[in-house]
N, C-alpha and C positions, 0 to 999 in steps of 0.2 A: 506493500500501500504505499502511495506518496502522498505526502501532505505539505503544504504550503505554511512557512513561518516567518512570522514578523518577531524578530529579536529584539530584545532590551538586556543589553548588557550592562554591570554596573550597578544594579537595583538594589533596593533594601532588602528586599525578601523574594525569595522566589515564587513565582505564581504561572498556571498554564489556565490560558481563558480559549477556551472553542469559539471561534467567531462565524464559522460556515461548514459544511460538510467535511471538508478536508483543509480548513486554515485553522490554525493558532495564532495566538499571542502569547508568546514566553518571555517571562522577566527571569534574569539569573543573577547572581551576586558577582561571579567572576567578572573581570576586566575583560575588553576584545583587544586582548595582547596574547600572540604567540600560541592562537587557537583554544585559549582557555573556557571561553565564552562557548564556542561550538562543542567543546567536550561537555561542557556543564549542561547546555542544551540536551544533547543526545542523551545524559543520565537522566534528566528529568522526563523525556520521551519515555523512555524505558520504563520508569515509574508508572508513567500515567497508562501508558499502555499494557502496563504489568508483562514485559518481555526482558530478555537479558541485553544488557547495553550492549553486547557484542551485535546483536540483532537491528539496531539502528546505526545509519551512516546519513551522512552528509552527501547530496548529490551536486548540489549548485548553490552560489551565495556567502562562499568562504571568506570572503571579506564584505559582504553587503549585509544589510540588516534584513532584506527579502532571502530566506533558504528554502531549498528543498531538501525533506529529508525522505527516506525510505526505510520503511519498519519491514523486516524481515517474517 
């Protein structure tokens, strides 16, 4: 399953908000440096979908706020 994510790095608390059928707004505490925010978003998505973190991968938007993730 592919989902679109609007990311917010450096937030005060982590949150997941579903805005559409396959669209999410995700806030994470980690800064957007050296891929730490992307890793945190993948971890939060794994918790949300109740899958192993290894089953979540980023497909596009590595340096953008708009990202596409795949849940295997």
